[in-house]
N, C-alpha and C positions, 0 to 999 in steps of 0.2 A: 371247557368241558367237552369231552369226546362222546359222540353219539355212536352206538353200535351200528355196524354196517347195514344189517337188515332194516333197522328202524330208520336210518338215514335214507335208504333206498325207498322205503314206503312213503316217507314225508315228501321226498322229491317227486315221486309218482303222483301223490295226491295233489301237490301244488301244480304240477303240469296239467293234470286233468281238470282241475278247477279253473285254470287259466284258459283252457280250450272252451269250456262252457261259457265263461265270461266273454271271450272273444266273439263267439257266435251270437250271443245275446246282444252284444254291443254293436255288431254289424247290422242288425235289423234296424230299419228306419221307419219313418212315417211320412205321410204326405196328406194333402187335402184333396177332397173330391167334391165336385158339384154335379148333380144329376137332375135331369128333367124327365119324368116318366109319365106316360099316359096309360091308364088301365081302364079296361071295359070288359063287360061280359054279361052273359045270361047263363048261369050255372057253370059254364066253362069260361074262364077269363083269359085275356091276353094283355100283355103290356109291352111297350116299346119306348125307346127314347134315346137320348144321348147325354153325354157329360164330358167332363174334363178332369183328369188327374194332374195335380201340380206336385211334382216330386223333384227334389234337388235342383230347383231353379228352372225347371222346364215344364211345359204343358204337353199333355198327351191326350188326344181326343179318344173318347170311349163311345161304344155303342152298347145299348141295353135292349134285351129282349127277354120275354118270359111267358110262362103259362101258369094258370092256377086252376084248381079243380075243387069243387065244393059248392057252397052257397055264395054265389056272386051275382049281384044285380046292380046295373048302373054303369057309370063312367066317371073317371076323375083324372085330374092332372096333379102330380105331386112334384114340387121342386125341393130337392134335398141338398143340404151342404153338410160337410162333416170331415171326418178324419179317417184315413186308412192307416192301420198300423201293422207291424210285423212283416214288412216287405223289405227286400234287399235290392230289387230292381223293378222298373215299371211293369214288366210283364207278370209279376206276382199278383197283381190285382185282377188279372184275367181268370175267369173260371165261373163255376156255377155256385151260386149262393142259394141256400134253401132254408125254409122254415115254415112254421104254421102261424097264421095270424087271423085276427078278427078286428073289424073296425067299421066305422060308418062316417060318412061326411055328407052334410047337407049345407051347401054353400061353401064356406071356408072353414077348415079345421086344421089341427096340428098333427104332425106325424113324427114319430121317433122310432128308429129301428137299429138293431145291432145284428149283423150277419157275419158269417165266416165261410170262406171257401176252402176247397181241398188243399190249397197251398199254404194255409194258415193265415192268410190276410184277413184282418178284421175291419169291417166297415161299421163306424158309429155315425149315424146320420140323423139329422132332424130337419124339419121343414114344414112347408105349408101345402095342404091338400085342398083342391077346389073341385067341386062337382057334387053329384048325387050318386052315392054308392053305398052298398051294404055288403059286407063280406065276412065269411067264416070259412077259411079255405087253407089248402096246402099250397105254398108258393114256391116257384122256382124262378130265379133271376139269373140270367147269364150276362156277364160283362165281357166284352172283347175290345181290343184296340182297333181303331180305324186305320 
């Protein structure tokens, strides 16, 4: 069966475009992340810490810093582990992650968070929070490589 030339050209173009979309989605990868963050504040909060990105068999040290504004009282330390997805190279994890949050910890509590940066990297983290803190604030978290 012969296909008319314009239809054949359209089918070939459609297949080529879908292949490009699949290739770019397939090239995105994921890694694991471990972060340790200390947060404290009185109305304005600050956080800092460090971590490690494990990506394609290598470890990359990370540095964490951030500010929050709103209702923040107390201090806590949070140890988070999880996954970073939609990255192609280690530097894709670098950037500013933002969001709004509310929480409280007295002693030991659990923490779960999902954040995305401007490069499209998505952090899905969970862990343990220790301290005495209450917050309802806007958060900004910056991750850089050491």
